C-alpha positions in Angstrom: 47.1 38.3 72.9 50.5 39.6 73.5 51.7 42.5 71.2 54.9 42.0 69.7 57.4 44.4 70.2 58.9 46.3 66.9 62.3 45.4 65.7 63.8 48.5 65.3 62.9 49.1 69.1 64.5 46.4 70.3 67.6 47.6 67.8 67.3 51.2 69.4 67.5 49.2 73.1 70.5 47.2 72.3 73.0 50.2 70.9 72.0 52.5 73.7 73.2 50.0 76.0 76.0 49.1 73.9 77.1 52.9 73.9 76.3 53.2 77.4 78.9 50.1 78.0 81.2 51.1 75.7 81.2 54.9 77.4 81.6 52.9 80.8 84.9 51.1 79.5 86.4 54.2 78.2 85.8 56.0 81.4 87.5 53.3 83.1 90.6 53.0 80.7 90.9 57.1 81.3 90.4 56.7 85.1 93.2 54.2 85.5 95.6 56.2 83.1 94.5 59.4 85.6 95.5 57.5 88.7 98.7 56.2 87.7 99.8 60.1 86.3 98.6 61.2 89.7 100.6 58.1 91.6 103.7 59.1 89.5 103.4 62.7 90.0 102.2 64.1 87.4 98.9 66.0 88.0 98.7 68.1 84.8 98.3 64.6 82.8 96.0 63.0 85.4 93.8 65.8 85.0 93.5 65.4 81.6 92.5 61.7 81.7 90.5 62.3 84.5 88.3 65.0 82.9 87.8 62.7 80.1 86.5 60.1 82.3 84.3 62.5 83.8 82.9 63.5 81.1 82.0 59.9 79.6 80.8 58.2 83.0 81.4 60.3 86.3 81.9 58.8 89.6 82.2 59.8 93.1 86.1 58.1 92.8 86.9 60.1 89.9 85.5 63.5 91.7 87.9 62.4 94.4 91.0 62.2 92.4 90.4 64.9 90.6 90.3 67.1 93.4 93.7 65.8 94.5 94.8 66.4 91.1 93.4 70.1 91.1 94.8 70.9 94.2 98.4 69.6 93.4 98.6 72.3 90.6 97.1 74.9 92.8 93.7 75.3 91.1 92.1 75.6 94.3 88.4 76.3 93.1 88.4 73.7 90.8 89.5 71.2 93.8 87.0 72.9 95.6 84.3 72.1 93.1 85.7 68.3 92.7 85.5 67.7 96.3 81.8 68.8 96.7 80.9 66.7 93.8 82.2 63.8 95.4 80.8 64.4 98.6 77.4 64.5 96.7 77.9 61.7 94.8 78.6 59.5 98.1 75.3 61.0 100.0 75.2 60.2 103.8 75.8 56.4 103.4 79.2 56.4 101.7 82.7 55.8 103.1 82.7 57.9 106.1 86.6 57.7 106.2 87.0 59.2 102.8 84.1 62.0 103.1 85.9 63.4 106.5 89.1 63.2 104.2 87.4 65.3 101.4 85.7 68.1 104.0 89.3 68.5 105.4 90.5 69.1 101.8 87.9 71.6 101.6 88.6 73.5 104.8 92.0 74.0 103.7 91.4 75.1 100.2 88.8 77.2 100.8 91.0 79.3 103.1 93.8 79.3 100.7 91.6 81.5 98.2 91.7 85.0 98.1 88.7 87.2 98.3 88.2 90.4 95.7 85.6 92.9 95.9 84.7 94.4 92.4 83.9 98.3 92.2 82.5 98.4 88.4 81.5 101.6 86.5 79.0 101.7 85.0 77.0 98.6 87.4 75.7 96.9 84.7 78.9 96.3 82.7 79.6 92.6 81.5 82.5 91.0 83.2 85.1 88.0 82.1 87.5 86.7 84.5 90.6 85.0 83.0 88.4 84.4 79.6 85.6 83.0 81.6 82.0 85.2 81.8 81.1 86.5 85.6 77.0 86.6 86.3 76.1 90.2 86.1 75.8 92.1 89.5 78.9 90.1 90.7 80.6 92.0 93.4 82.7 89.5 95.3 84.9 86.8 94.0 86.8 84.2 95.9 89.8 83.2 93.5 92.7 81.1 93.3 96.1 82.6 94.3 98.1 84.2 91.9 97.5 86.5 88.6 93.9 86.9 87.0 92.7 89.3 84.0 89.3 91.0 84.5 87.8 92.6 81.1 84.9 94.8 81.6 82.4 96.0 78.5 79.7 98.2 78.4 77.3 99.7 75.5 78.6 103.4 74.9 81.7 103.2 76.5 85.4 101.7 76.1 86.5 98.5 77.1 88.8 98.2 79.6 91.3 95.3 81.3 92.8 95.0 84.8 95.5 92.4 85.8 95.8 92.0 89.3 97.3 89.5 91.8 95.5 87.5 94.5 97.1 86.3 97.7 96.2 83.6 99.9 93.3 84.1 102.6 93.8 87.9 102.1 91.0 90.6 100.6 91.9 93.0 98.0 89.8 95.7 95.8 89.3 95.6 91.8 88.1 99.0 90.4 87.4 99.5 86.9 85.9 103.0 85.4 84.9 102.5 82.0 85.1 106.0 79.9 82.5 107.1 77.5 83.1 106.0 74.0 82.9 109.7 72.7 85.5 112.5 72.8 88.4 110.6 74.6 91.9 110.9 74.9 94.9 108.9 77.2 97.4 109.5 79.3 100.3 107.7 80.2 100.6 108.0 83.8 104.2 107.5 85.2 103.9 106.7 89.3 107.0 107.0 91.6 107.0 105.2 94.0 105.3 102.1 91.9 103.1 101.6 94.9 101.7 104.9 94.8 97.5 104.6 94.7 96.3 106.8 91.6 93.4 108.9 92.5 91.5 110.9 89.2 88.7 113.6 90.0 88.4 112.1 93.5 88.1 108.4 92.2 90.6 105.8 93.0 92.1 103.9 90.1 94.4 101.3 91.3 98.1 101.8 91.5 101.5 102.2 90.0 102.3 103.0 86.1 98.9 102.6 83.7 97.5 104.0 80.5 94.0 106.0 81.5 91.4 106.5 78.9 89.8 110.1 80.1 87.0 111.9 78.4 88.7 115.4 76.7 89.1 118.2 79.1 90.5 119.2 82.4 91.4 116.4 85.4 93.1 116.3 88.5 95.6 113.5 89.1 96.5 112.6 92.6 99.3 110.1 93.7 99.3 109.1 97.2 101.8 107.0 99.0 102.2 106.0 102.7 100.5 109.4 103.6 102.0 111.4 101.4 100.7 112.6 98.3 101.1 114.9 95.1 98.4 116.1 92.8 98.8 117.7 89.2 96.4 119.0 86.6 96.3 117.2 83.2 94.8 118.6 79.7 93.3 115.4 77.7 93.3 116.0 74.4 90.8 114.0 71.5 92.6 111.2 70.2 95.9 112.0 71.8 97.8 110.4 74.5 99.7 113.1 76.8 102.3 112.0 79.4 101.9 113.0 83.2 104.9 111.6 85.7 104.0 112.1 89.5 106.6 111.6 92.0 105.3 111.1 95.6 108.1 112.9 98.0 108.2 111.5 101.6 107.8 114.6 103.8 108.4 112.1 106.9 112.0 111.4 105.2 112.2 115.3 105.1 111.1 115.7 108.6 113.8 113.4 109.8 116.7 115.0 107.7 115.8 118.8 109.3 115.5 117.0 112.6 119.3 115.5 112.4 120.6 118.9 110.9 119.0 121.0 113.8 120.5 118.5 116.1 123.9 118.9 114.4 123.3 122.6 114.5 122.5 122.7 118.4 125.5 120.1 119.1 127.8 122.2 117.4 126.8 125.5 118.8 127.2 123.8 122.6 130.5 122.6 121.5 131.3 126.2 120.5 130.2 128.0 123.6 132.2 125.3 125.9 135.3 125.8 123.6 135.3 129.5 123.6 134.7 129.6 127.7 137.8 127.1 128.2 140.0 129.1 126.2 139.0 132.4 127.8 138.5 131.6 131.4 136.8 135.0 133.2 139.5 136.8 135.2 138.0 137.9 138.6 139.8 141.2 140.3 141.8 140.4 143.5 140.9 141.4 146.6 142.5 144.1 148.3 145.5 143.1 150.7 144.5 145.7 153.4 140.8 145.6 154.4 139.8 149.0 155.7 138.8 149.0 159.9 135.5 150.4 161.0 135.1 151.6 164.7 132.2 152.6 166.7 133.1 155.2 169.2 131.2 154.5 172.2 130.4 157.4 174.6 131.4 157.5 178.2 129.0 157.7 181.0 129.9 159.7 184.2 
């Protein structure tokens, strides 16, 4: 005897099917709107609709068009993620021409990322990049070109942030050292020129003007620029801010100026000497008009 299916199970199944159909229909609507925005040169609006479509009913076509939209606005990592999802969705049996196109986009986007190496103290500090958490222990990042904000936090330390710029296809180092949360003061550092590297107690802390949070006591601050450097000691006071101005003067420029001055002096001295002899020629005593005759008497022979 066949058992009857409870009516409420049928109702749940029908409701789930209807909900799925409704989500698919709404995804199609957002997808069409997104593609239209993309065709009209409106990638930002396209991203909004395509992300709505992907959240409702993700498909390979949605991933591909999202990749195009993110590429257009310079969000390279998001574009890479979208094209990778497209290739996963189509698999080995998908449209090979479209898959080859996606792979070309991926090569270009990956080559355009910048590489960032992180030097963080303490090493177990919690990191967030542009407001998003970074997995603990991460020491290398591949980022979109442009400005980024790194936030560093650790128990017992003063939180710190570092704003930095990433260039396409270039590598850079970002260093953040958290100060202990006890007995601290700050140093407002004014560095000239702006690109001078700052080293405190032997540890690099970036370039240019910055406010340093340091433990109370004496610290050695060094500024270095193109092989020239200057060092100055600063006394950090608890809960106080002290100002410190460091100017790196170019010894190379001084050497050039000195060489020019010496050249001018040498040239001037030579000219003066030649002028003197030209104005005062050396006078030689004249030869006597009559020269004496030297004779030798020869003895006669008989």
